[in-house]
VONU-363185 format. One record per residue (C-alpha): x, y, z; residue in three letters; residue number from 1. Coordinates in Angstrom, 1 decimal. Layout:
<atoms>
ATOM / X / Y / Z / ALA / NUM
...
</atoms>
This chain:
<atoms>
ATOM / 0.0 / 0.0 / 0.0 / MET / 1
ATOM / 1.2 / 3.5 / -0.8 / ASN / 2
ATOM / 1.5 / 5.3 / 2.5 / GLN / 3
ATOM / 1.9 / 8.7 / 0.8 / HIS / 4
ATOM / -1.4 / 8.6 / -1.1 / ARG / 5
ATOM / -3.5 / 11.8 / -0.6 / LYS / 6
ATOM / -6.8 / 11.1 / 1.2 / PRO / 7
ATOM / -9.8 / 11.5 / -1.2 / ARG / 8
ATOM / -12.2 / 14.4 / -0.3 / PRO / 9
ATOM / -15.6 / 13.2 / 0.7 / PRO / 10
ATOM / -17.9 / 13.0 / -2.2 / SER / 11
ATOM / -21.2 / 15.0 / -2.5 / ALA / 12
ATOM / -23.1 / 11.8 / -2.0 / LEU / 13
ATOM / -21.3 / 10.8 / 1.2 / SER / 14
ATOM / -21.7 / 14.4 / 2.6 / GLN / 15
ATOM / -25.5 / 14.3 / 1.9 / ARG / 16
ATOM / -25.7 / 10.8 / 3.6 / ALA / 17
ATOM / -24.1 / 12.3 / 6.7 / VAL / 18
ATOM / -26.5 / 15.3 / 6.7 / ARG / 19
ATOM / -29.5 / 12.9 / 6.4 / VAL / 20
ATOM / -28.0 / 10.8 / 9.2 / GLY / 21
ATOM / -27.6 / 13.8 / 11.5 / LEU / 22
ATOM / -31.1 / 14.9 / 10.8 / PHE / 23
ATOM / -32.5 / 11.6 / 11.6 / ALA / 24
ATOM / -30.5 / 11.3 / 14.9 / ALA / 25
ATOM / -31.7 / 14.8 / 15.9 / GLY / 26
ATOM / -35.3 / 14.0 / 15.3 / ALA / 27
ATOM / -35.0 / 10.7 / 17.2 / ALA / 28
ATOM / -34.2 / 12.6 / 20.3 / GLY / 29
ATOM / -37.6 / 14.2 / 20.3 / LEU / 30
ATOM / -39.6 / 11.4 / 18.8 / ALA / 31
ATOM / -41.8 / 8.5 / 20.0 / THR / 32
ATOM / -40.7 / 5.3 / 18.3 / ALA / 33
ATOM / -43.7 / 3.5 / 16.7 / VAL / 34
ATOM / -43.3 / 0.1 / 15.2 / PRO / 35
ATOM / -44.4 / -0.2 / 11.5 / ALA / 36
ATOM / -44.6 / -3.1 / 9.2 / GLN / 37
ATOM / -43.9 / -3.6 / 5.5 / ALA / 38
ATOM / -43.0 / -5.8 / 2.5 / ALA / 39
ATOM / -40.0 / -8.0 / 1.9 / THR / 40
ATOM / -39.7 / -8.5 / -1.8 / ALA / 41
ATOM / -39.8 / -4.8 / -3.1 / ALA / 42
ATOM / -36.7 / -2.5 / -3.0 / PRO / 43
ATOM / -36.1 / -1.1 / 0.4 / ARG / 44
ATOM / -35.1 / 2.5 / 1.1 / HIS / 45
ATOM / -35.3 / 5.2 / 3.8 / ALA / 46
ATOM / -37.8 / 8.1 / 3.5 / ALA / 47
ATOM / -38.4 / 11.4 / 5.3 / VAL / 48
ATOM / -41.7 / 13.3 / 5.4 / ALA / 49
ATOM / -41.9 / 16.7 / 7.2 / ILE / 50
ATOM / -45.0 / 19.1 / 7.4 / ASP / 51
ATOM / -45.4 / 22.2 / 9.5 / GLN / 52
ATOM / -47.9 / 25.0 / 9.9 / THR / 53
ATOM / -47.0 / 28.2 / 11.6 / PHE / 54
ATOM / -49.1 / 31.4 / 12.5 / THR / 55
ATOM / -48.2 / 34.7 / 14.3 / ARG / 56
ATOM / -50.7 / 37.3 / 15.3 / ALA / 57
ATOM / -49.5 / 40.7 / 16.6 / ASP / 58
ATOM / -50.4 / 44.4 / 16.7 / PHE / 59
ATOM / -49.9 / 44.6 / 12.9 / ARG / 60
ATOM / -51.9 / 41.5 / 12.0 / GLN / 61
ATOM / -54.4 / 40.8 / 14.7 / HIS / 62
ATOM / -55.7 / 37.6 / 13.1 / THR / 63
ATOM / -53.7 / 34.8 / 11.4 / GLN / 64
ATOM / -55.2 / 31.3 / 10.8 / THR / 65
ATOM / -53.7 / 28.5 / 8.7 / LYS / 66
ATOM / -54.1 / 24.8 / 8.3 / ASP / 67
ATOM / -52.3 / 22.1 / 6.2 / SER / 68
ATOM / -53.6 / 18.7 / 5.1 / PHE / 69
ATOM / -51.0 / 16.4 / 3.5 / THR / 70
ATOM / -51.1 / 12.9 / 2.2 / VAL / 71
ATOM / -47.7 / 11.3 / 1.7 / ARG / 72
ATOM / -47.6 / 7.7 / 0.3 / GLN / 73
ATOM / -44.1 / 6.6 / 0.8 / LEU / 74
ATOM / -44.3 / 3.1 / -0.6 / GLY / 75
ATOM / -42.1 / 0.3 / 0.6 / THR / 76
ATOM / -39.4 / 1.5 / 3.0 / VAL / 77
ATOM / -37.0 / 0.0 / 5.5 / SER / 78
ATOM / -36.8 / 3.1 / 7.6 / ALA / 79
ATOM / -38.9 / 6.4 / 7.8 / ALA / 80
ATOM / -38.7 / 9.6 / 9.7 / THR / 81
ATOM / -42.0 / 11.5 / 9.8 / VAL / 82
ATOM / -42.5 / 14.9 / 11.5 / ARG / 83
ATOM / -45.7 / 17.0 / 11.8 / ASN / 84
ATOM / -45.7 / 20.3 / 13.7 / GLN / 85
ATOM / -48.2 / 23.1 / 14.3 / ALA / 86
ATOM / -47.0 / 26.4 / 16.0 / ASN / 87
ATOM / -49.3 / 29.3 / 16.9 / ALA / 88
ATOM / -47.9 / 32.5 / 18.5 / VAL / 89
ATOM / -49.6 / 35.6 / 19.8 / GLY / 90
ATOM / -47.5 / 38.6 / 20.6 / VAL / 91
ATOM / -48.0 / 42.2 / 22.0 / GLY / 92
ATOM / -51.8 / 42.6 / 22.0 / CYS / 93
ATOM / -54.1 / 43.5 / 24.8 / SER / 94
ATOM / -57.6 / 42.9 / 26.1 / VAL / 95
ATOM / -58.8 / 45.8 / 24.2 / ASP / 96
ATOM / -56.9 / 44.9 / 21.1 / ASP / 97
ATOM / -57.0 / 41.1 / 21.0 / ARG / 98
ATOM / -55.1 / 38.8 / 18.8 / CYS / 99
ATOM / -56.1 / 35.4 / 17.3 / ARG / 100
ATOM / -53.7 / 32.8 / 16.1 / SER / 101
ATOM / -54.7 / 29.3 / 15.0 / VAL / 102
ATOM / -52.5 / 26.7 / 13.3 / ALA / 103
ATOM / -53.7 / 23.2 / 12.5 / LEU / 104
ATOM / -51.7 / 20.5 / 10.6 / SER / 105
ATOM / -53.1 / 17.1 / 9.5 / PHE / 106
ATOM / -50.4 / 14.7 / 8.2 / GLN / 107
ATOM / -51.3 / 11.3 / 6.7 / ILE / 108
ATOM / -48.4 / 9.0 / 5.9 / VAL / 109
ATOM / -48.7 / 5.6 / 4.3 / THR / 110
ATOM / -45.9 / 3.1 / 4.2 / MET / 111
ATOM / -45.2 / -0.6 / 3.6 / ALA / 112
ATOM / -42.7 / -3.2 / 4.8 / GLY / 113
ATOM / -41.9 / -5.7 / 7.5 / GLU / 114
ATOM / -39.8 / -4.5 / 10.5 / ARG / 115
ATOM / -39.7 / -1.0 / 9.1 / THR / 116
ATOM / -37.8 / 1.3 / 11.6 / HIS / 117
ATOM / -40.1 / 4.3 / 12.1 / LEU / 118
ATOM / -39.3 / 7.6 / 14.0 / THR / 119
ATOM / -42.4 / 9.7 / 14.4 / ALA / 120
ATOM / -42.6 / 13.2 / 15.8 / VAL / 121
ATOM / -45.8 / 15.2 / 16.3 / ASN / 122
ATOM / -46.0 / 18.5 / 18.1 / ARG / 123
ATOM / -48.5 / 21.2 / 18.7 / GLY / 124
ATOM / -47.3 / 24.3 / 20.5 / ASP / 125
ATOM / -49.1 / 27.6 / 21.3 / ALA / 126
ATOM / -47.4 / 30.6 / 22.8 / VAL / 127
ATOM / -48.6 / 33.9 / 24.1 / ASN / 128
ATOM / -46.0 / 36.7 / 24.6 / LYS / 129
ATOM / -47.3 / 39.8 / 26.5 / SER / 130
ATOM / -50.7 / 39.1 / 24.8 / CYS / 131
ATOM / -53.5 / 39.4 / 27.4 / ASP / 132
ATOM / -56.9 / 38.3 / 26.2 / GLY / 133
ATOM / -55.5 / 36.7 / 23.0 / CYS / 134
ATOM / -56.5 / 33.3 / 21.7 / GLN / 135
ATOM / -53.8 / 30.9 / 20.3 / THR / 136
ATOM / -54.4 / 27.3 / 19.3 / LEU / 137
ATOM / -52.0 / 24.8 / 17.8 / ALA / 138
ATOM / -53.2 / 21.3 / 16.8 / GLY / 139
ATOM / -51.1 / 18.6 / 15.2 / ALA / 140
ATOM / -52.8 / 15.4 / 13.9 / TYR / 141
ATOM / -50.5 / 12.7 / 12.5 / GLN / 142
ATOM / -51.8 / 9.5 / 11.0 / PHE / 143
ATOM / -49.4 / 6.7 / 10.2 / VAL / 144
ATOM / -50.8 / 3.9 / 8.0 / VAL / 145
ATOM / -48.5 / 0.7 / 8.1 / SER / 146
ATOM / -49.1 / -2.2 / 5.9 / THR / 147
ATOM / -47.0 / -5.5 / 5.4 / PRO / 148
ATOM / -47.4 / -5.2 / 1.5 / ARG / 149
ATOM / -47.6 / -2.3 / -0.9 / PRO / 150
ATOM / -50.8 / -0.4 / -0.6 / PHE / 151
ATOM / -52.2 / 2.9 / -2.1 / ALA / 152
ATOM / -55.3 / 4.9 / -1.2 / LEU / 153
ATOM / -57.9 / 4.4 / -3.8 / ASP / 154
ATOM / -60.0 / 7.1 / -5.5 / GLY / 155
ATOM / -62.9 / 6.8 / -3.0 / GLU / 156
ATOM / -60.7 / 7.3 / 0.0 / ALA / 157
ATOM / -59.0 / 10.2 / -1.7 / ARG / 158
ATOM / -62.4 / 11.8 / -2.5 / ARG / 159
ATOM / -63.5 / 11.4 / 1.2 / ARG / 160
ATOM / -60.2 / 12.9 / 2.5 / LEU / 161
ATOM / -60.5 / 15.9 / 0.1 / ASN / 162
ATOM / -63.9 / 16.6 / 1.5 / ASP / 163
ATOM / -62.5 / 16.5 / 5.0 / ILE / 164
ATOM / -59.7 / 18.8 / 3.9 / HIS / 165
ATOM / -62.3 / 21.3 / 2.5 / ARG / 166
ATOM / -64.2 / 21.4 / 5.8 / ARG / 167
ATOM / -61.0 / 21.8 / 7.8 / LEU / 168
ATOM / -60.2 / 24.9 / 5.6 / ASP / 169
ATOM / -63.7 / 26.2 / 6.4 / ALA / 170
ATOM / -63.2 / 25.6 / 10.2 / LEU / 171
ATOM / -59.8 / 27.3 / 10.2 / THR / 172
ATOM / -61.2 / 30.4 / 8.5 / ARG / 173
ATOM / -64.2 / 30.6 / 10.9 / SER / 174
ATOM / -64.5 / 33.0 / 13.8 / THR / 175
ATOM / -65.4 / 30.2 / 16.2 / LEU / 176
ATOM / -63.8 / 30.4 / 19.7 / PRO / 177
ATOM / -60.6 / 28.3 / 19.9 / ALA / 178
ATOM / -62.1 / 25.8 / 22.3 / ALA / 179
ATOM / -64.9 / 25.1 / 19.6 / ASP / 180
ATOM / -62.3 / 24.7 / 16.9 / ILE / 181
ATOM / -60.4 / 22.2 / 18.9 / LYS / 182
ATOM / -63.7 / 20.1 / 19.4 / THR / 183
ATOM / -64.5 / 20.3 / 15.7 / ARG / 184
ATOM / -60.9 / 19.5 / 14.6 / ALA / 185
ATOM / -61.0 / 16.4 / 16.8 / ASP / 186
ATOM / -64.2 / 15.3 / 15.1 / ALA / 187
ATOM / -62.6 / 15.8 / 11.6 / LEU / 188
ATOM / -59.6 / 13.7 / 12.8 / ALA / 189
ATOM / -62.1 / 11.0 / 13.8 / ALA / 190
ATOM / -63.4 / 11.0 / 10.3 / GLU / 191
ATOM / -59.9 / 10.7 / 8.8 / VAL / 192
ATOM / -59.2 / 7.8 / 11.1 / ASP / 193
ATOM / -62.4 / 6.0 / 9.9 / LYS / 194
ATOM / -61.6 / 6.6 / 6.2 / VAL / 195
ATOM / -58.0 / 5.2 / 6.6 / LEU / 196
ATOM / -59.2 / 2.3 / 8.8 / SER / 197
ATOM / -61.7 / 1.3 / 6.1 / GLU / 198
ATOM / -59.2 / 1.5 / 3.4 / ALA / 199
ATOM / -56.6 / -0.5 / 5.3 / VAL / 200
ATOM / -59.1 / -3.3 / 5.7 / ALA / 201
ATOM / -58.9 / -3.9 / 2.0 / LYS / 202
ATOM / -55.0 / -3.8 / 2.0 / ALA / 203
ATOM / -53.0 / -7.0 / 1.0 / PRO / 204
ATOM / -52.5 / -9.2 / 4.0 / LYS / 205
ATOM / -49.0 / -10.4 / 5.3 / GLY / 206
ATOM / -47.4 / -11.7 / 8.4 / HIS / 207
ATOM / -48.3 / -8.5 / 10.3 / GLU / 208
ATOM / -51.7 / -6.9 / 10.4 / ARG / 209
ATOM / -52.2 / -3.5 / 8.6 / PRO / 210
ATOM / -53.0 / -0.7 / 10.9 / ARG / 211
ATOM / -53.5 / 3.0 / 11.4 / VAL / 212
ATOM / -51.9 / 4.9 / 14.3 / THR / 213
ATOM / -53.0 / 8.4 / 15.3 / LEU / 214
ATOM / -50.8 / 10.8 / 17.1 / HIS / 215
ATOM / -52.6 / 14.0 / 18.4 / ARG / 216
ATOM / -51.1 / 17.0 / 20.2 / HIS / 217
ATOM / -53.1 / 20.2 / 20.9 / LEU / 218
ATOM / -51.9 / 23.3 / 22.8 / ASP / 219
ATOM / -53.8 / 26.5 / 23.5 / GLY / 220
ATOM / -54.0 / 29.8 / 25.4 / TRP / 221
ATOM / -55.9 / 30.3 / 27.5 / PRO / 222
ATOM / -55.9 / 26.5 / 28.3 / ALA / 223
ATOM / -58.8 / 24.7 / 26.5 / HIS / 224
</atoms>
């Protein structure tokens, strides 16, 4: 072996792999590990899915409300990191000049495979900063669909999910109190769970049973 050979600089591919590894390690520190299943014969790979909704209301913009509703079908994977986050902030308003900040994020992830390593993070955080009398609400709903064999949502399931998405948009734009929005968002989440559970019942069977796992995290000020 030539002891004087110059070391090769790391390739772009290896640098990217390191960055992905560091991201996954950081997410794992916050996450709740959830087992997932999936297929054996198909090509196996790792996947990352990240969704976030953020709102900020202050003396310049007294009301800000947003929602997101994403469906991510990852296919057959050996490992997956999925993160869903909703953040609502109210800053610098008063009882006579109130702010309203509402952020809702619905994330639906489907994946297939057996002994898939899954890291799932789902957070909803609402913060008031010097904002007396303000309303903030952050709601994060994460649905993880895991099946032993490849599976895709059919047209009927997508149609029903699109209808729920439209109603979520209408709820987010409404002037209902934050406590009522929370109750109705929970009801919409229950509908999503039903649609996914019915779709999974028709998925190809394997050694493990297909299933739907819901992670829910809401935060609000005042507390609801």
